[in-house]
All heavy atoms as a GROMACS GRO file, in nm:
protein
  581
    1MET      N    1   4.947  -1.370   1.711
    1MET     CA    2   4.978  -1.374   1.855
    1MET      C    3   4.881  -1.270   1.922
    1MET      O    4   4.861  -1.158   1.880
    1MET     CB    5   5.129  -1.330   1.870
    1MET     CG    6   5.158  -1.358   2.026
    1MET     SD    7   5.329  -1.370   2.059
    1MET     CE    8   5.407  -1.228   1.992
    2THR      N    9   4.833  -1.322   2.040
    2THR     CA   10   4.739  -1.232   2.110
    2THR      C   11   4.799  -1.142   2.216
    2THR      O   12   4.919  -1.160   2.240
    2THR     CB   13   4.649  -1.342   2.200
    2THR    OG1   14   4.720  -1.395   2.302
    2THR    CG2   15   4.580  -1.433   2.116
    3ASP      N   16   4.732  -1.046   2.254
    3ASP     CA   17   4.784  -0.956   2.354
    3ASP      C   18   4.826  -1.030   2.481
    3ASP      O   19   4.924  -0.991   2.554
    3ASP     CB   20   4.680  -0.848   2.395
    3ASP     CG   21   4.655  -0.760   2.278
    3ASP    OD1   22   4.744  -0.744   2.194
    3ASP    OD2   23   4.550  -0.687   2.274
    4SER      N   24   4.754  -1.141   2.518
    4SER     CA   25   4.785  -1.220   2.627
    4SER      C   26   4.929  -1.292   2.618
    4SER      O   27   5.005  -1.292   2.716
    4SER     CB   28   4.683  -1.331   2.645
    4SER     OG   29   4.724  -1.419   2.755
    5ASP      N   30   4.963  -1.326   2.497
    5ASP     CA   31   5.095  -1.395   2.470
    5ASP      C   32   5.206  -1.278   2.486
    5ASP      O   33   5.304  -1.306   2.540
    5ASP     CB   34   5.099  -1.443   2.329
    5ASP     CG   35   5.009  -1.564   2.314
    5ASP    OD1   36   4.974  -1.634   2.410
    5ASP    OD2   37   4.979  -1.604   2.184
    6GLN      N   38   5.167  -1.163   2.440
    6GLN     CA   39   5.269  -1.054   2.444
    6GLN      C   40   5.290  -1.023   2.595
    6GLN      O   41   5.410  -0.993   2.640
    6GLN     CB   42   5.215  -0.926   2.369
    6GLN     CG   43   5.222  -0.934   2.224
    6GLN     CD   44   5.360  -0.910   2.165
    6GLN    OE1   45   5.465  -0.925   2.241
    6GLN    NE2   46   5.359  -0.861   2.044
    7ALA      N   47   5.180  -1.010   2.673
    7ALA     CA   48   5.190  -0.976   2.800
    7ALA      C   49   5.265  -1.087   2.884
    7ALA      O   50   5.364  -1.057   2.971
    7ALA     CB   51   5.060  -0.975   2.877
    8ASP      N   52   5.249  -1.219   2.841
    8ASP     CA   53   5.335  -1.327   2.902
    8ASP      C   54   5.488  -1.301   2.883
    8ASP      O   55   5.568  -1.316   2.973
    8ASP     CB   56   5.288  -1.465   2.842
    8ASP     CG   57   5.176  -1.516   2.911
    8ASP    OD1   58   5.140  -1.476   3.026
    8ASP    OD2   59   5.118  -1.628   2.875
    9ILE      N   60   5.519  -1.291   2.754
    9ILE     CA   61   5.648  -1.262   2.709
    9ILE      C   62   5.725  -1.154   2.785
    9ILE      O   63   5.840  -1.160   2.824
    9ILE     CB   64   5.659  -1.260   2.559
    9ILE    CG1   65   5.621  -1.395   2.497
    9ILE    CG2   66   5.793  -1.213   2.523
    9ILE    CD1   67   5.623  -1.388   2.342
   10ALA      N   68   5.646  -1.045   2.813
   10ALA     CA   69   5.700  -0.929   2.882
   10ALA      C   70   5.742  -0.959   3.016
   10ALA      O   71   5.824  -0.890   3.072
   10ALA     CB   72   5.596  -0.823   2.881
   11THR      N   73   5.696  -1.072   3.066
   11THR     CA   74   5.743  -1.116   3.217
   11THR      C   75   5.852  -1.215   3.213
   11THR      O   76   5.905  -1.238   3.327
   11THR     CB   77   5.619  -1.184   3.283
   11THR    OG1   78   5.586  -1.308   3.229
   11THR    CG2   79   5.492  -1.081   3.297
   12PHE      N   80   5.898  -1.258   3.096
   12PHE     CA   81   5.998  -1.358   3.085
   12PHE      C   82   6.147  -1.301   3.133
   12PHE      O   83   6.165  -1.183   3.084
   12PHE     CB   84   6.015  -1.409   2.952
   12PHE     CG   85   5.905  -1.496   2.909
   12PHE    CD1   86   5.795  -1.533   2.988
   12PHE    CD2   87   5.910  -1.564   2.786
   12PHE    CE1   88   5.692  -1.615   2.952
   12PHE    CE2   89   5.815  -1.653   2.747
   12PHE     CZ   90   5.704  -1.684   2.837
   13GLY      N   91   6.221  -1.362   3.202
   13GLY     CA   92   6.347  -1.336   3.224
   13GLY      C   93   6.431  -1.370   3.086
   13GLY      O   94   6.379  -1.435   2.996
   14TYR      N   95   6.562  -1.317   3.081
   14TYR     CA   96   6.640  -1.341   2.965
   14TYR      C   97   6.656  -1.488   2.927
   14TYR      O   98   6.626  -1.528   2.813
   14TYR     CB   99   6.795  -1.286   2.982
   14TYR     CG  100   6.869  -1.312   2.867
   14TYR    CD1  101   6.865  -1.249   2.748
   14TYR    CD2  102   6.970  -1.412   2.872
   14TYR    CE1  103   6.937  -1.274   2.636
   14TYR    CE2  104   7.048  -1.453   2.767
   14TYR     CZ  105   7.039  -1.377   2.653
   14TYR     OH  106   7.104  -1.412   2.546
   15GLU      N  107   6.680  -1.579   3.025
   15GLU     CA  108   6.712  -1.720   3.005
   15GLU      C  109   6.588  -1.793   2.943
   15GLU      O  110   6.605  -1.859   2.866
   15GLU     CB  111   6.769  -1.789   3.127
   15GLU     CG  112   6.911  -1.760   3.154
   15GLU     CD  113   6.919  -1.611   3.233
   15GLU    OE1  114   6.824  -1.563   3.271
   15GLU    OE2  115   7.043  -1.570   3.250
   16ARG      N  116   6.477  -1.758   3.007
   16ARG     CA  117   6.352  -1.812   2.959
   16ARG      C  118   6.315  -1.775   2.822
   16ARG      O  119   6.282  -1.853   2.732
   16ARG     CB  120   6.242  -1.795   3.055
   16ARG     CG  121   6.107  -1.843   3.006
   16ARG     CD  122   5.997  -1.838   3.121
   16ARG     NE  123   5.876  -1.891   3.066
   16ARG     CZ  124   5.758  -1.874   3.121
   16ARG    NH1  125   5.744  -1.802   3.233
   16ARG    NH2  126   5.654  -1.940   3.068
   17ALA      N  127   6.337  -1.647   2.786
   17ALA     CA  128   6.306  -1.595   2.663
   17ALA      C  129   6.396  -1.652   2.556
   17ALA      O  130   6.349  -1.693   2.452
   17ALA     CB  131   6.308  -1.449   2.651
   18ARG      N  132   6.525  -1.675   2.590
   18ARG     CA  133   6.622  -1.715   2.506
   18ARG      C  134   6.594  -1.871   2.468
   18ARG      O  135   6.605  -1.908   2.360
   18ARG     CB  136   6.762  -1.707   2.568
   18ARG     CG  137   6.882  -1.770   2.480
   18ARG     CD  138   6.997  -1.807   2.563
   18ARG     NE  139   6.968  -1.900   2.652
   18ARG     CZ  140   7.028  -1.908   2.780
   18ARG    NH1  141   7.119  -1.812   2.818
   18ARG    NH2  142   6.986  -1.995   2.864
   19ASP      N  143   6.572  -1.945   2.582
   19ASP     CA  144   6.544  -2.094   2.558
   19ASP      C  145   6.423  -2.121   2.482
   19ASP      O  146   6.424  -2.199   2.386
   19ASP     CB  147   6.532  -2.149   2.699
   19ASP     CG  148   6.666  -2.167   2.775
   19ASP    OD1  149   6.767  -2.137   2.723
   19ASP    OD2  150   6.651  -2.190   2.905
   20GLU      N  151   6.313  -2.042   2.498
   20GLU     CA  152   6.194  -2.056   2.425
   20GLU      C  153   6.226  -2.022   2.272
   20GLU      O  154   6.177  -2.076   2.178
   20GLU     CB  155   6.078  -1.979   2.470
   20GLU     CG  156   5.949  -2.011   2.407
   20GLU     CD  157   5.823  -1.970   2.476
   20GLU    OE1  158   5.822  -1.966   2.603
   20GLU    OE2  159   5.723  -1.960   2.398
   21LEU      N  160   6.301  -1.910   2.247
   21LEU     CA  161   6.344  -1.871   2.118
   21LEU      C  162   6.409  -1.973   2.046
   21LEU      O  163   6.387  -2.004   1.932
   21LEU     CB  164   6.417  -1.731   2.125
   21LEU     CG  165   6.460  -1.675   1.995
   21LEU    CD1  166   6.343  -1.656   1.888
   21LEU    CD2  167   6.549  -1.557   2.006
   22VAL      N  168   6.506  -2.038   2.110
   22VAL     CA  169   6.581  -2.152   2.061
   22VAL      C  170   6.474  -2.261   2.006
   22VAL      O  171   6.499  -2.323   1.904
   22VAL     CB  172   6.684  -2.208   2.141
   22VAL    CG1  173   6.745  -2.342   2.098
   22VAL    CG2  174   6.790  -2.103   2.175
   23ASN      N  175   6.376  -2.287   2.096
   23ASN     CA  176   6.286  -2.387   2.053
   23ASN      C  177   6.196  -2.351   1.938
   23ASN      O  178   6.172  -2.434   1.854
   23ASN     CB  179   6.199  -2.432   2.177
   23ASN     CG  180   6.273  -2.501   2.288
   23ASN    OD1  181   6.358  -2.573   2.254
   23ASN    ND2  182   6.233  -2.490   2.406
   24VAL      N  183   6.155  -2.233   1.935
   24VAL     CA  184   6.083  -2.171   1.826
   24VAL      C  185   6.168  -2.198   1.693
   24VAL      O  186   6.109  -2.231   1.588
   24VAL     CB  187   6.040  -2.030   1.841
   24VAL    CG1  188   5.994  -1.958   1.724
   24VAL    CG2  189   5.937  -2.020   1.957
   25VAL      N  190   6.291  -2.149   1.693
   25VAL     CA  191   6.371  -2.161   1.565
   25VAL      C  192   6.387  -2.312   1.525
   25VAL      O  193   6.368  -2.341   1.415
   25VAL     CB  194   6.505  -2.103   1.599
   25VAL    CG1  195   6.607  -2.131   1.480
   25VAL    CG2  196   6.496  -1.952   1.622
   26LYS      N  197   6.398  -2.407   1.624
   26LYS     CA  198   6.398  -2.536   1.583
   26LYS      C  199   6.274  -2.591   1.520
   26LYS      O  200   6.283  -2.655   1.424
   26LYS     CB  201   6.430  -2.624   1.705
   26LYS     CG  202   6.577  -2.625   1.765
   26LYS     CD  203   6.586  -2.714   1.891
   26LYS     CE  204   6.736  -2.686   1.951
   26LYS     NZ  205   6.744  -2.760   2.067
   27MET      N  206   6.159  -2.551   1.572
   27MET     CA  207   6.036  -2.587   1.517
   27MET      C  208   6.022  -2.534   1.373
   27MET      O  209   5.959  -2.597   1.281
   27MET     CB  210   5.921  -2.542   1.613
   27MET     CG  211   5.916  -2.612   1.743
   27MET     SD  212   5.802  -2.554   1.858
   27MET     CE  213   5.643  -2.583   1.780
   28LEU      N  214   6.060  -2.405   1.354
   28LEU     CA  215   6.049  -2.345   1.241
   28LEU      C  216   6.128  -2.410   1.131
   28LEU      O  217   6.102  -2.433   1.008
   28LEU     CB  218   6.073  -2.196   1.237
   28LEU     CG  219   5.957  -2.120   1.298
   28LEU    CD1  220   6.014  -1.964   1.316
   28LEU    CD2  221   5.840  -2.109   1.228
   29GLU      N  222   6.255  -2.454   1.179
   29GLU     CA  223   6.359  -2.514   1.088
   29GLU      C  224   6.307  -2.663   1.045
   29GLU      O  225   6.329  -2.703   0.930
   29GLU     CB  226   6.488  -2.526   1.147
   29GLU     CG  227   6.560  -2.391   1.147
   29GLU     CD  228   6.697  -2.400   1.228
   29GLU    OE1  229   6.711  -2.504   1.303
   29GLU    OE2  230   6.779  -2.307   1.211
   30GLN      N  231   6.229  -2.731   1.141
   30GLN     CA  232   6.183  -2.857   1.101
   30GLN      C  233   6.075  -2.856   0.985
   30GLN      O  234   6.060  -2.946   0.910
   30GLN     CB  235   6.124  -2.922   1.221
   30GLN     CG  236   6.221  -2.956   1.323
   30GLN     CD  237   6.166  -3.007   1.459
   30GLN    OE1  238   6.051  -3.022   1.462
   30GLN    NE2  239   6.259  -3.068   1.544
   31GLY      N  240   5.998  -2.734   0.986
   31GLY     CA  241   5.893  -2.728   0.887
   31GLY      C  242   5.776  -2.814   0.914
   31GLY      O  243   5.756  -2.863   1.032
   32GLY      N  244   5.683  -2.839   0.821
   32GLY     CA  245   5.590  -2.920   0.834
   32GLY      C  246   5.460  -2.860   0.883
   32GLY      O  247   5.356  -2.925   0.886
   33MET      N  248   5.452  -2.740   0.910
   33MET     CA  249   5.341  -2.660   0.968
   33MET      C  250   5.276  -2.593   0.862
   33MET      O  251   5.335  -2.556   0.753
   33MET     CB  252   5.384  -2.566   1.082
   33MET     CG  253   5.431  -2.608   1.207
   33MET     SD  254   5.474  -2.494   1.320
   33MET     CE  255   5.642  -2.458   1.267
   34ASP      N  256   5.152  -2.576   0.877
   34ASP     CA  257   5.081  -2.491   0.775
   34ASP      C  258   5.119  -2.337   0.791
   34ASP      O  259   5.178  -2.300   0.886
   34ASP     CB  260   4.928  -2.511   0.771
   34ASP     CG  261   4.861  -2.452   0.898
   34ASP    OD1  262   4.927  -2.355   0.968
   34ASP    OD2  263   4.751  -2.496   0.940
   35LEU      N  264   5.088  -2.262   0.695
   35LEU     CA  265   5.131  -2.124   0.685
   35LEU      C  266   5.085  -2.047   0.802
   35LEU      O  267   5.177  -1.977   0.871
   35LEU     CB  268   5.082  -2.060   0.562
   35LEU     CG  269   5.119  -1.908   0.536
   35LEU    CD1  270   5.267  -1.900   0.534
   35LEU    CD2  271   5.054  -1.852   0.410
   36ASP      N  272   4.952  -2.059   0.841
   36ASP     CA  273   4.926  -1.977   0.967
   36ASP      C  274   4.990  -2.013   1.088
   36ASP      O  275   5.026  -1.920   1.172
   36ASP     CB  276   4.764  -1.996   0.985
   36ASP     CG  277   4.683  -1.927   0.882
   36ASP    OD1  278   4.729  -1.823   0.816
   36ASP    OD2  279   4.572  -1.973   0.861
   37ASP      N  280   5.016  -2.136   1.117
   37ASP     CA  281   5.090  -2.181   1.235
   37ASP      C  282   5.235  -2.141   1.224
   37ASP      O  283   5.293  -2.084   1.334
   37ASP     CB  284   5.094  -2.337   1.252
   37ASP     CG  285   4.952  -2.391   1.289
   37ASP    OD1  286   4.863  -2.304   1.346
   37ASP    OD2  287   4.927  -2.505   1.265
   38SER      N  288   5.295  -2.137   1.107
   38SER     CA  289   5.431  -2.099   1.090
   38SER      C  290   5.441  -1.942   1.118
   38SER      O  291   5.531  -1.896   1.181
   38SER     CB  292   5.490  -2.129   0.952
   38SER     OG  293   5.493  -2.256   0.923
   39LEU      N  294   5.339  -1.867   1.069
   39LEU     CA  295   5.343  -1.714   1.090
   39LEU      C  296   5.322  -1.690   1.244
   39LEU      O  297   5.388  -1.598   1.291
   39LEU     CB  298   5.245  -1.651   1.002
   39LEU     CG  299   5.276  -1.644   0.866
   39LEU    CD1  300   5.156  -1.588   0.784
   39LEU    CD2  301   5.401  -1.554   0.843
   40SER      N  302   5.239  -1.769   1.310
   40SER     CA  303   5.214  -1.733   1.447
   40SER      C  304   5.350  -1.769   1.538
   40SER      O  305   5.377  -1.694   1.620
   40SER     CB  306   5.100  -1.828   1.496
   40SER     OG  307   4.975  -1.776   1.447
   41LEU      N  308   5.400  -1.880   1.493
   41LEU     CA  309   5.530  -1.916   1.560
   41LEU      C  310   5.637  -1.807   1.530
   41LEU      O  311   5.708  -1.779   1.617
   41LEU     CB  312   5.585  -2.056   1.509
   41LEU     CG  313   5.685  -2.127   1.594
   41LEU    CD1  314   5.629  -2.138   1.756
   41LEU    CD2  315   5.700  -2.260   1.544
   42TRP      N  316   5.645  -1.774   1.414
   42TRP     CA  317   5.746  -1.664   1.374
   42TRP      C  318   5.726  -1.538   1.447
   42TRP      O  319   5.819  -1.483   1.505
   42TRP     CB  320   5.748  -1.636   1.222
   42TRP     CG  321   5.847  -1.529   1.183
   42TRP    CD1  322   5.976  -1.549   1.163
   42TRP    CD2  323   5.806  -1.403   1.151
   42TRP    NE1  324   6.020  -1.427   1.119
   42TRP    CE2  325   5.922  -1.334   1.121
   42TRP    CE3  326   5.682  -1.314   1.168
   42TRP    CZ2  327   5.935  -1.198   1.092
   42TRP    CZ3  328   5.692  -1.190   1.130
   42TRP    CH2  329   5.812  -1.124   1.098
   43GLU      N  330   5.612  -1.493   1.463
   43GLU     CA  331   5.559  -1.374   1.549
   43GLU      C  332   5.598  -1.397   1.688
   43GLU      O  333   5.646  -1.302   1.759
   43GLU     CB  334   5.410  -1.348   1.538
   43GLU     CG  335   5.370  -1.290   1.406
   43GLU     CD  336   5.210  -1.291   1.383
   43GLU    OE1  337   5.136  -1.350   1.456
   43GLU    OE2  338   5.166  -1.209   1.296
   44ARG      N  339   5.578  -1.504   1.742
   44ARG     CA  340   5.633  -1.536   1.876
   44ARG      C  341   5.778  -1.534   1.895
   44ARG      O  342   5.826  -1.462   1.990
   44ARG     CB  343   5.586  -1.676   1.928
   44ARG     CG  344   5.609  -1.697   2.072
   44ARG     CD  345   5.532  -1.816   2.124
   44ARG     NE  346   5.553  -1.836   2.266
   44ARG     CZ  347   5.498  -1.766   2.366
   44ARG    NH1  348   5.408  -1.675   2.339
   44ARG    NH2  349   5.532  -1.792   2.492
   45GLY      N  350   5.845  -1.585   1.793
   45GLY     CA  351   5.999  -1.572   1.788
   45GLY      C  352   6.038  -1.434   1.789
   45GLY      O  353   6.138  -1.386   1.858
   46GLU      N  354   5.974  -1.330   1.716
   46GLU     CA  355   6.016  -1.202   1.694
   46GLU      C  356   5.986  -1.136   1.832
   46GLU      O  357   6.074  -1.058   1.894
   46GLU     CB  358   5.935  -1.146   1.595
   46GLU     CG  359   5.972  -1.164   1.451
   46GLU     CD  360   6.103  -1.116   1.421
   46GLU    OE1  361   6.139  -0.998   1.462
   46GLU    OE2  362   6.185  -1.170   1.359
   47ALA      N  363   5.883  -1.164   1.906
   47ALA     CA  364   5.851  -1.108   2.036
   47ALA      C  365   5.968  -1.160   2.139
   47ALA      O  366   6.009  -1.079   2.228
   47ALA     CB  367   5.718  -1.153   2.085
   48LEU      N  368   6.000  -1.291   2.130
   48LEU     CA  369   6.104  -1.326   2.227
   48LEU      C  370   6.226  -1.274   2.202
   48LEU      O  371   6.299  -1.245   2.294
   48LEU     CB  372   6.110  -1.488   2.211
   48LEU     CG  373   5.984  -1.562   2.261
   48LEU    CD1  374   5.981  -1.702   2.200
   48LEU    CD2  375   5.992  -1.567   2.419
   49ALA      N  376   6.262  -1.251   2.073
   49ALA     CA  377   6.393  -1.197   2.037
   49ALA      C  378   6.394  -1.049   2.077
   49ALA      O  379   6.508  -1.003   2.144
   49ALA     CB  380   6.412  -1.202   1.885
   50ALA      N  381   6.291  -0.983   2.074
   50ALA     CA  382   6.281  -0.842   2.130
   50ALA      C  383   6.290  -0.832   2.278
   50ALA      O  384   6.362  -0.752   2.327
   50ALA     CB  385   6.161  -0.779   2.083
   51ARG      N  386   6.238  -0.940   2.352
   51ARG     CA  387   6.252  -0.952   2.494
   51ARG      C  388   6.395  -0.971   2.528
   51ARG      O  389   6.449  -0.906   2.630
   51ARG     CB  390   6.163  -1.051   2.547
   51ARG     CG  391   6.159  -1.062   2.696
   51ARG     CD  392   6.101  -0.945   2.762
   51ARG     NE  393   6.111  -0.947   2.916
   51ARG     CZ  394   6.127  -0.852   2.992
   51ARG    NH1  395   6.145  -0.734   2.946
   51ARG    NH2  396   6.133  -0.874   3.117
   52CYS      N  397   6.464  -1.059   2.467
   52CYS     CA  398   6.614  -1.081   2.476
   52CYS      C  399   6.687  -0.952   2.467
   52CYS      O  400   6.771  -0.910   2.544
   52CYS     CB  401   6.665  -1.179   2.395
   52CYS     SG  402   6.599  -1.360   2.435
   53GLU      N  403   6.652  -0.878   2.358
   53GLU     CA  404   6.723  -0.742   2.329
   53GLU      C  405   6.696  -0.654   2.451
   53GLU      O  406   6.786  -0.576   2.485
   53GLU     CB  407   6.674  -0.694   2.194
   53GLU     CG  408   6.742  -0.754   2.089
   53GLU     CD  409   6.882  -0.744   2.060
   53GLU    OE1  410   6.930  -0.642   2.103
   53GLU    OE2  411   6.963  -0.834   2.040
   54GLU      N  412   6.574  -0.646   2.497
   54GLU     CA  413   6.556  -0.554   2.615
   54GLU      C  414   6.642  -0.600   2.727
   54GLU      O  415   6.697  -0.512   2.793
   54GLU     CB  416   6.410  -0.565   2.661
   54GLU     CG  417   6.304  -0.509   2.551
   54GLU     CD  418   6.170  -0.541   2.600
   54GLU    OE1  419   6.135  -0.587   2.712
   54GLU    OE2  420   6.077  -0.526   2.518
   55HIS      N  421   6.657  -0.731   2.770
   55HIS     CA  422   6.740  -0.763   2.870
   55HIS      C  423   6.882  -0.730   2.849
   55HIS      O  424   6.958  -0.677   2.940
   55HIS     CB  425   6.718  -0.909   2.889
   55HIS     CG  426   6.609  -0.957   2.978
   55HIS    ND1  427   6.591  -0.921   3.109
   55HIS    CD2  428   6.494  -1.012   2.944
   55HIS    CE1  429   6.482  -0.954   3.155
   55HIS    NE2  430   6.409  -1.021   3.060
   56LEU      N  431   6.928  -0.749   2.728
   56LEU     CA  432   7.068  -0.723   2.690
   56LEU      C  433   7.099  -0.575   2.694
   56LEU      O  434   7.205  -0.524   2.742
   56LEU     CB  435   7.097  -0.780   2.560
   56LEU     CG  436   7.110  -0.926   2.546
   56LEU    CD1  437   7.122  -0.987   2.406
   56LEU    CD2  438   7.214  -0.978   2.643
   57ALA      N  439   7.012  -0.488   2.643
   57ALA     CA  440   7.014  -0.350   2.652
   57ALA      C  441   7.041  -0.293   2.793
   57ALA      O  442   7.113  -0.214   2.839
   57ALA     CB  443   6.913  -0.278   2.584
   58GLY      N  444   6.946  -0.362   2.880
   58GLY     CA  445   6.947  -0.322   3.032
   58GLY      C  446   7.079  -0.356   3.098
   58GLY      O  447   7.140  -0.283   3.165
   59ALA      N  448   7.123  -0.479   3.063
   59ALA     CA  449   7.249  -0.522   3.114
   59ALA      C  450   7.376  -0.436   3.075
   59ALA      O  451   7.458  -0.393   3.139
   59ALA     CB  452   7.287  -0.674   3.064
   60ARG      N  453   7.369  -0.402   2.932
   60ARG     CA  454   7.474  -0.314   2.880
   60ARG      C  455   7.469  -0.176   2.955
   60ARG      O  456   7.575  -0.121   2.984
   60ARG     CB  457   7.440  -0.292   2.736
   60ARG     CG  458   7.547  -0.215   2.664
   60ARG     CD  459   7.527  -0.202   2.510
   60ARG     NE  460   7.487  -0.342   2.446
   60ARG     CZ  461   7.370  -0.372   2.389
   60ARG    NH1  462   7.277  -0.287   2.395
   60ARG    NH2  463   7.349  -0.489   2.345
   61LYS      N  464   7.353  -0.123   2.985
   61LYS     CA  465   7.341   0.015   3.045
   61LYS      C  466   7.397   0.000   3.201
   61LYS      O  467   7.469   0.084   3.235
   61LYS     CB  468   7.178   0.041   3.049
   61LYS     CG  469   7.153   0.171   3.132
   61LYS     CD  470   7.189   0.296   3.048
   61LYS     CE  471   7.142   0.415   3.116
   61LYS     NZ  472   7.243   0.487   3.191
   62ARG      N  473   7.364  -0.118   3.254
   62ARG     CA  474   7.416  -0.128   3.399
   62ARG      C  475   7.571  -0.142   3.394
   62ARG      O  476   7.625  -0.080   3.489
   62ARG     CB  477   7.360  -0.256   3.459
   62ARG     CG  478   7.204  -0.251   3.496
   62ARG     CD  479   7.158  -0.374   3.546
   62ARG     NE  480   7.217  -0.419   3.670
   62ARG     CZ  481   7.198  -0.532   3.729
   62ARG    NH1  482   7.107  -0.614   3.677
   62ARG    NH2  483   7.255  -0.563   3.834
   63VAL      N  484   7.625  -0.206   3.294
   63VAL     CA  485   7.771  -0.220   3.292
   63VAL      C  486   7.834  -0.080   3.259
   63VAL      O  487   7.934  -0.033   3.333
   63VAL     CB  488   7.824  -0.324   3.182
   63VAL    CG1  489   7.962  -0.306   3.161
   63VAL    CG2  490   7.774  -0.466   3.235
   64GLU      N  491   7.780  -0.012   3.166
   64GLU     CA  492   7.826   0.127   3.139
   64GLU      C  493   7.815   0.212   3.251
   64GLU      O  494   7.907   0.303   3.284
   64GLU     CB  495   7.741   0.186   3.011
   64GLU     CG  496   7.777   0.116   2.883
   64GLU     CD  497   7.674   0.155   2.773
   64GLU    OE1  498   7.587   0.223   2.797
   64GLU    OE2  499   7.703   0.106   2.670
   65ASP      N  500   7.703   0.210   3.322
   65ASP     CA  501   7.689   0.298   3.440
   65ASP      C  502   7.790   0.264   3.554
   65ASP      O  503   7.846   0.350   3.617
   65ASP     CB  504   7.547   0.280   3.503
   65ASP     CG  505   7.437   0.346   3.414
   65ASP    OD1  506   7.468   0.429   3.326
   65ASP    OD2  507   7.316   0.325   3.441
   66ALA      N  508   7.817   0.142   3.567
   66ALA     CA  509   7.919   0.102   3.677
   66ALA      C  510   8.043   0.145   3.641
   66ALA      O  511   8.124   0.190   3.718
   66ALA     CB  512   7.908  -0.060   3.691
   67LEU      N  513   8.091   0.128   3.511
   67LEU     CA  514   8.220   0.175   3.464
   67LEU      C  515   8.219   0.324   3.478
   67LEU      O  516   8.342   0.378   3.507
   67LEU     CB  517   8.243   0.129   3.314
   67LEU     CG  518   8.266  -0.015   3.301
   67LEU    CD1  519   8.269  -0.049   3.154
   67LEU    CD2  520   8.375  -0.071   3.371
   68SER      N  521   8.117   0.396   3.441
   68SER     CA  522   8.114   0.528   3.453
   68SER      C  523   8.136   0.585   3.596
   68SER      O  524   8.218   0.679   3.631
   68SER     CB  525   7.981   0.592   3.403
   68SER     OG  526   7.991   0.743   3.412
   69ARG      N  527   8.075   0.521   3.689
   69ARG     CA  528   8.084   0.552   3.839
   69ARG      C  529   8.227   0.526   3.880
   69ARG      O  530   8.280   0.609   3.958
   69ARG     CB  531   7.978   0.476   3.923
   69ARG     CG  532   7.844   0.526   3.926
   69ARG     CD  533   7.757   0.464   4.038
   69ARG     NE  534   7.763   0.318   4.017
   69ARG     CZ  535   7.671   0.238   3.952
   69ARG    NH1  536   7.583   0.305   3.865
   69ARG    NH2  537   7.674   0.115   3.947
   70ARG      N  538   8.297   0.406   3.840
   70ARG     CA  539   8.416   0.386   3.876
   70ARG      C  540   8.527   0.485   3.837
   70ARG      O  541   8.610   0.520   3.905
   70ARG     CB  542   8.454   0.244   3.826
   70ARG     CG  543   8.588   0.194   3.889
   70ARG     CD  544   8.623   0.047   3.844
   70ARG     NE  545   8.684   0.066   3.709
   70ARG     CZ  546   8.726  -0.036   3.627
   70ARG    NH1  547   8.695  -0.161   3.665
   70ARG    NH2  548   8.774  -0.009   3.520
   71GLU      N  549   8.492   0.528   3.705
   71GLU     CA  550   8.591   0.634   3.653
   71GLU      C  551   8.566   0.759   3.718
   71GLU      O  552   8.672   0.830   3.742
   71GLU     CB  553   8.563   0.635   3.507
   71GLU     CG  554   8.604   0.526   3.422
   71GLU     CD  555   8.561   0.551   3.267
   71GLU    OE1  556   8.511   0.660   3.233
   71GLU    OE2  557   8.594   0.455   3.189
   72SER      N  558   8.454   0.803   3.758
   72SER     CA  559   8.437   0.930   3.830
   72SER      C  560   8.495   0.927   3.967
   72SER      O  561   8.521   1.035   4.028
   72SER     CB  562   8.289   0.957   3.836
   72SER     OG  563   8.210   0.877   3.902
   73GLU      N  564   8.500   0.805   4.024
   73GLU     CA  565   8.560   0.794   4.169
   73GLU      C  566   8.724   0.804   4.160
   73GLU      O  567   8.781   0.824   4.266
   73GLU     CB  568   8.510   0.668   4.233
   73GLU     CG  569   8.359   0.666   4.257
   73GLU     CD  570   8.311   0.516   4.296
   73GLU    OE1  571   8.397   0.427   4.309
   73GLU    OE2  572   8.202   0.501   4.321
   74GLN      N  573   8.762   0.781   4.055
   74GLN     CA  574   8.918   0.776   4.045
   74GLN      C  575   8.965   0.915   4.011
   74GLN      O  576   8.918   1.015   3.993
   74GLN     CB  577   8.960   0.689   3.928
   74GLN     CG  578   8.932   0.548   3.945
   74GLN     CD  579   8.991   0.460   3.838
   74GLN    OE1  580   9.024   0.499   3.736
   74GLN    NE2  581   8.967   0.327   3.855
   0.00000   0.00000   0.00000
């Protein structure tokens, strides 16, 4: 995977990264690709999964912060 691909994925929202990751998994499960293509696709899947994790971690932090603020106001 190129640096350009990584930069593209870094701009993806959660839903886009998740949807593309689902497609990557389907393609890998179908098989039929040569080793290099499979590895490239797997690397893209790893990058997409990491992007999803970033979004989820950010959402988790926002919820924790909101709950913490609410508790401190009481």
